[in-house]
Backbone as CSV, one residue per row, in Angstrom:
resi,resn,N_x,N_y,N_z,CA_x,CA_y,CA_z,C_x,C_y,C_z
1,MET,0.842,-1.178,0.000,0.000,0.000,0.000,0.889,1.242,0.000
2,LYS,0.536,2.154,-0.871,1.300,3.398,-0.973,0.732,4.429,0.002
3,HIS,1.588,5.113,0.700,1.165,6.175,1.622,1.438,7.511,0.942
4,CYS,0.568,7.877,0.010,0.799,9.043,-0.835,-0.134,10.211,-0.524
5,PHE,-0.936,10.093,0.550,-1.863,11.161,0.920,-1.704,11.508,2.395
6,ASN,-2.215,12.652,2.754,-2.201,13.134,4.130,-3.600,13.562,4.537
7,ILE,-3.793,13.759,5.831,-5.037,14.354,6.320,-5.220,15.675,5.584
8,GLY,-6.403,15.888,5.067,-6.698,17.117,4.328,-6.604,16.973,2.816
9,SER,-6.020,15.872,2.324,-5.976,15.643,0.878,-7.398,15.508,0.343
10,THR,-7.632,15.972,-0.881,-8.980,15.934,-1.453,-8.984,15.267,-2.822
11,ARG,-10.139,14.750,-3.164,-10.441,14.229,-4.498,-11.844,14.718,-4.848
12,GLN,-12.093,14.868,-6.153,-13.392,15.368,-6.597,-13.951,14.491,-7.701
13,PHE,-15.275,14.510,-7.812,-16.000,13.706,-8.793,-17.305,14.431,-9.086
14,THR,-17.723,14.431,-10.336,-18.995,15.046,-10.702,-19.902,14.009,-11.339
15,ARG,-21.145,13.992,-10.916,-22.168,13.067,-11.427,-23.330,13.880,-11.969
16,ILE,-23.751,13.569,-13.175,-24.976,14.141,-13.719,-26.104,13.186,-13.335
17,VAL,-27.108,13.687,-12.642,-28.214,12.838,-12.171,-28.991,12.304,-13.377
18,LYS,-29.134,10.976,-13.410,-29.842,10.280,-14.485,-31.160,9.720,-13.941
19,PRO,-32.107,9.399,-14.810,-33.378,8.830,-14.324,-33.189,7.596,-13.444
20,GLU,-32.176,6.770,-13.744,-31.947,5.559,-12.937,-31.385,5.869,-11.553
21,ASP,-31.011,7.127,-11.299,-30.525,7.546,-9.982,-31.663,8.012,-9.064
22,CYS,-32.890,8.009,-9.565,-34.027,8.512,-8.784,-34.535,7.461,-7.808
23,ALA,-35.254,7.948,-6.829,-35.796,7.085,-5.776,-36.898,6.195,-6.357
24,THR,-36.518,4.963,-6.682,-37.444,3.999,-7.265,-37.279,2.669,-6.541
25,PHE,-38.406,2.096,-6.164,-38.409,0.807,-5.472,-39.309,-0.152,-6.238
26,GLU,-39.542,-1.330,-5.718,-40.395,-2.305,-6.397,-41.802,-1.778,-6.610
27,SER,-42.240,-0.863,-5.776,-43.585,-0.287,-5.914,-43.628,0.841,-6.939
28,GLY,-42.477,1.248,-7.469,-42.430,2.306,-8.469,-41.613,3.489,-7.991
29,GLN,-41.620,4.537,-8.815,-40.850,5.733,-8.473,-41.536,6.491,-7.337
30,VAL,-40.720,6.901,-6.376,-41.212,7.678,-5.242,-41.132,9.160,-5.563
31,HIS,-39.965,9.591,-6.013,-39.719,10.993,-6.363,-38.827,11.022,-7.600
32,PRO,-39.004,12.004,-8.459,-38.129,12.113,-9.632,-36.866,12.918,-9.327
33,VAL,-36.216,12.616,-8.188,-34.993,13.305,-7.774,-33.948,12.270,-7.335
34,TYR,-32.720,12.729,-7.211,-31.569,11.912,-6.827,-31.860,11.195,-5.512
35,ALA,-31.831,9.883,-5.559,-32.117,9.066,-4.384,-30.945,9.068,-3.410
36,THR,-31.262,8.936,-2.149,-30.221,8.884,-1.121,-29.270,7.720,-1.361
37,PHE,-29.808,6.574,-1.776,-28.928,5.426,-1.993,-28.012,5.638,-3.192
38,ALA,-28.453,6.336,-4.226,-27.591,6.637,-5.369,-26.527,7.661,-4.955
39,LEU,-26.919,8.607,-4.136,-25.987,9.601,-3.621,-24.892,8.910,-2.805
40,ALA,-25.274,7.939,-1.978,-24.297,7.192,-1.177,-23.318,6.436,-2.082
41,ARG,-23.834,5.830,-3.137,-22.967,5.113,-4.090,-21.919,6.051,-4.678
42,ASP,-22.363,7.233,-5.095,-21.453,8.172,-5.739,-20.492,8.813,-4.743
43,ALA,-20.935,9.012,-3.518,-20.034,9.507,-2.469,-18.951,8.471,-2.200
44,GLU,-19.322,7.204,-2.148,-18.320,6.161,-1.933,-17.326,6.125,-3.088
45,TRP,-17.803,6.304,-4.306,-16.892,6.333,-5.452,-15.888,7.471,-5.311
46,CYS,-16.357,8.655,-4.929,-15.458,9.794,-4.771,-14.378,9.483,-3.738
47,CYS,-14.755,8.873,-2.638,-13.783,8.505,-1.603,-12.863,7.387,-2.089
48,ARG,-13.382,6.498,-2.917,-12.579,5.394,-3.456,-11.470,5.887,-4.382
49,LEU,-11.601,7.073,-4.915,-10.555,7.612,-5.783,-9.196,7.620,-5.089
50,PHE,-9.195,7.793,-3.768,-7.937,7.700,-3.008,-7.392,6.274,-3.069
51,VAL,-8.277,5.302,-2.842,-7.865,3.891,-2.804,-7.227,3.479,-4.122
52,LEU,-7.786,3.946,-5.223,-7.247,3.574,-6.533,-5.783,3.968,-6.684
53,GLU,-5.396,5.056,-6.053,-4.001,5.499,-6.126,-3.133,4.864,-5.030
54,MET,-3.742,4.394,-3.969,-2.992,3.876,-2.820,-2.718,2.380,-2.888
55,LYS,-3.627,1.630,-3.479,-3.506,0.173,-3.435,-2.428,-0.327,-4.381
56,ASP,-1.786,-1.407,-3.962,-0.829,-2.107,-4.815,-1.602,-3.090,-5.685
57,VAL,-0.949,-3.682,-6.677,-1.635,-4.575,-7.617,-2.236,-5.804,-6.938
58,ASP,-1.678,-6.221,-5.818,-2.196,-7.390,-5.113,-3.167,-7.000,-3.997
59,GLU,-3.665,-5.768,-4.035,-4.567,-5.260,-3.003,-5.851,-4.725,-3.631
60,GLU,-6.871,-4.572,-2.771,-8.134,-3.979,-3.185,-8.749,-3.282,-1.991
61,GLY,-9.555,-2.284,-2.274,-10.268,-1.577,-1.213,-11.624,-2.205,-0.975
62,ILE,-12.107,-2.022,0.248,-13.447,-2.487,0.596,-14.064,-1.462,1.543
63,GLY,-15.301,-1.095,1.241,-15.994,-0.123,2.072,-16.295,-0.684,3.448
64,THR,-16.165,0.164,4.460,-16.437,-0.263,5.836,-17.607,0.478,6.460
65,MET,-17.922,1.679,5.951,-19.072,2.414,6.484,-19.346,3.623,5.611
66,ILE,-20.586,4.092,5.703,-20.957,5.345,5.043,-22.117,5.970,5.805
67,THR,-22.065,7.284,5.938,-23.190,8.039,6.480,-23.605,9.059,5.429
68,VAL,-24.894,9.342,5.388,-25.424,10.327,4.452,-26.407,11.211,5.192
69,THR,-26.143,12.492,5.186,-27.133,13.467,5.622,-27.579,14.168,4.351
70,HIS,-28.789,13.809,3.896,-29.330,14.298,2.629,-30.133,15.554,2.933
71,LEU,-29.630,16.700,2.497,-30.183,17.993,2.886,-31.180,18.581,1.894
72,LEU,-30.873,18.467,0.603,-31.699,19.086,-0.432,-31.796,18.167,-1.646
73,PRO,-32.858,18.295,-2.443,-32.988,17.450,-3.632,-32.122,17.935,-4.788
74,ALA,-31.867,17.006,-5.714,-31.211,17.315,-6.991,-32.049,16.643,-8.072
75,ILE,-32.435,17.401,-9.082,-33.303,16.879,-10.135,-32.488,16.181,-11.220
76,VAL,-33.178,15.391,-12.037,-32.534,14.736,-13.177,-31.890,15.817,-14.047
77,GLY,-30.663,15.567,-14.446,-29.908,16.515,-15.253,-29.005,17.419,-14.443
78,ALA,-29.212,17.461,-13.119,-28.374,18.303,-12.271,-26.954,17.754,-12.228
79,SER,-26.001,18.643,-12.136,-24.600,18.285,-11.995,-24.248,18.333,-10.510
80,VAL,-23.942,17.163,-9.943,-23.631,17.063,-8.520,-22.119,16.918,-8.385
81,HIS,-21.525,17.856,-7.683,-20.072,17.884,-7.519,-19.718,17.398,-6.111
82,PHE,-18.973,16.295,-6.049,-18.544,15.702,-4.786,-17.109,16.103,-4.487
83,THR,-16.846,16.400,-3.235,-15.485,16.594,-2.758,-15.294,15.696,-1.545
84,ALA,-14.289,14.831,-1.598,-13.932,13.961,-0.477,-12.631,14.472,0.118
85,THR,-12.588,14.526,1.442,-11.407,14.999,2.161,-10.989,13.941,3.173
86,ILE,-9.736,13.545,3.140,-9.258,12.564,4.116,-9.227,13.208,5.499
87,THR,-9.898,12.548,6.439,-9.894,13.010,7.835,-9.208,12.015,8.756
88,GLY,-8.970,10.808,8.255,-8.291,9.802,9.059,-7.526,8.824,8.189
89,LEU,-6.295,8.553,8.573,-5.444,7.553,7.926,-4.777,6.760,9.033
90,GLN,-5.156,5.495,9.151,-4.569,4.674,10.203,-4.313,3.284,9.646
91,LYS,-3.052,2.920,9.552,-2.635,1.648,8.960,-3.226,1.534,7.556
92,ASN,-4.154,0.595,7.360,-4.737,0.372,6.036,-6.154,0.942,5.903
93,GLU,-6.543,1.828,6.804,-7.903,2.394,6.790,-7.873,3.872,6.420
94,ILE,-8.805,4.250,5.548,-8.952,5.631,5.104,-10.357,6.085,5.478
95,ILE,-10.457,7.206,6.168,-11.748,7.804,6.507,-11.822,9.156,5.808
96,CYS,-12.932,9.388,5.132,-13.140,10.654,4.420,-14.442,11.299,4.860
97,ASN,-14.423,12.605,4.937,-15.651,13.382,4.965,-15.911,13.780,3.522
98,TYR,-17.188,13.845,3.145,-17.496,14.277,1.788,-18.632,15.286,1.837
99,GLU,-18.713,16.028,0.744,-19.768,17.012,0.575,-20.221,16.918,-0.878
100,ALA,-21.526,17.019,-1.094,-22.086,17.018,-2.446,-22.797,18.348,-2.667
101,ARG,-22.492,18.985,-3.782,-23.064,20.304,-4.085,-23.702,20.318,-5.471
102,VAL,-24.737,21.084,-5.590,-25.293,21.472,-6.885,-25.160,22.984,-6.905
103,GLY,-24.263,23.463,-7.758,-23.933,24.887,-7.720,-23.314,25.204,-6.367
104,ASN,-23.839,26.208,-5.698,-23.296,26.527,-4.369,-24.170,25.987,-3.232
105,ARG,-25.168,25.148,-3.585,-26.015,24.523,-2.567,-25.422,23.191,-2.120
106,ILE,-25.239,23.018,-0.820,-24.813,21.714,-0.295,-26.068,20.837,-0.222
107,ILE,-26.065,19.734,-0.988,-27.240,18.856,-0.975,-27.056,17.666,-0.039
108,ALA,-25.808,17.335,0.282,-25.551,16.211,1.191,-24.135,16.299,1.727
109,ARG,-23.956,15.645,2.863,-22.614,15.504,3.441,-22.606,14.225,4.264
110,GLY,-21.417,13.759,4.545,-21.317,12.553,5.355,-19.885,12.102,5.496
111,GLN,-19.767,10.835,5.864,-18.460,10.234,6.101,-18.446,8.852,5.475
112,GLN,-17.276,8.451,4.993,-17.136,7.147,4.363,-15.798,6.552,4.756
113,GLY,-15.770,5.234,4.965,-14.548,4.542,5.339,-14.259,3.385,4.410
114,GLN,-12.965,3.136,4.186,-12.522,1.992,3.402,-11.239,1.442,3.995
115,LYS,-11.041,0.160,3.779,-9.781,-0.480,4.148,-9.166,-1.063,2.892
116,ILE,-7.860,-1.082,2.872,-7.135,-1.716,1.778,-6.579,-3.029,2.310
117,LEU,-6.961,-4.119,1.645,-6.549,-5.459,2.054,-5.938,-6.191,0.874
118,LYS,-5.167,-7.204,1.176,-4.645,-8.079,0.129,-5.837,-8.781,-0.533
119,LYS,-5.777,-8.924,-1.848,-6.859,-9.595,-2.577,-7.072,-11.014,-2.059
120,ALA,-5.996,-11.703,-1.697,-6.114,-13.072,-1.170,-6.914,-13.081,0.134
121,ARG,-6.687,-12.088,0.976,-7.437,-12.007,2.245,-8.912,-11.724,1.974
122,LEU,-9.196,-10.840,1.044,-10.589,-10.569,0.685,-11.266,-11.821,0.154
123,GLN,-10.562,-12.575,-0.681,-11.151,-13.802,-1.216,-11.467,-14.786,-0.091
124,GLN,-10.586,-14.881,0.918,-10.862,-15.742,2.068,-12.138,-15.292,2.774
125,LEU,-12.297,-13.992,2.962,-13.495,-13.464,3.620,-14.751,-13.755,2.795
126,PHE,-14.650,-13.650,1.476,-15.799,-13.897,0.607,-16.141,-15.392,0.569
127,ASP,-15.115,-16.239,0.604,-15.337,-17.695,0.555,-15.879,-18.234,1.870
128,HIS,-15.532,-17.588,2.979,-15.938,-18.061,4.311,-16.425,-16.867,5.144
129,PRO,-17.575,-16.288,4.789,-18.013,-15.050,5.433,-18.346,-15.180,6.924
130,ALA,-18.611,-16.377,7.420,-18.981,-16.530,8.830,-17.767,-16.663,9.746
131,GLU,-16.585,-16.776,9.183,-15.381,-17.003,10.005,-14.758,-15.712,10.440
């Protein structure tokens, strides 16, 4: 694992809200706006951008937690700009705070965690999840 970032390092990602990102369940569409679960997916991706640069070829990242405080809606076609900031680096764990904006409006914020593990160790966990 490469130690190429510090507390305060940032990464950014922009997502254009698509119809498939809206709040839709088996009962149908709830709202024609960016769903909290889609927002969480994209926030995790923004935080994962650090992992992509940190992991060695025999390693992979795995999410450990995410929080989402969804403040305002974003409509289909909106450009959502994510900024992830490292707030914790301990051994193989990365903790980020993130913020999602549409223009100058903060639509969501939260925290996301990932660990970098050897691919062989991850495969053991996937093959024997109860151990």
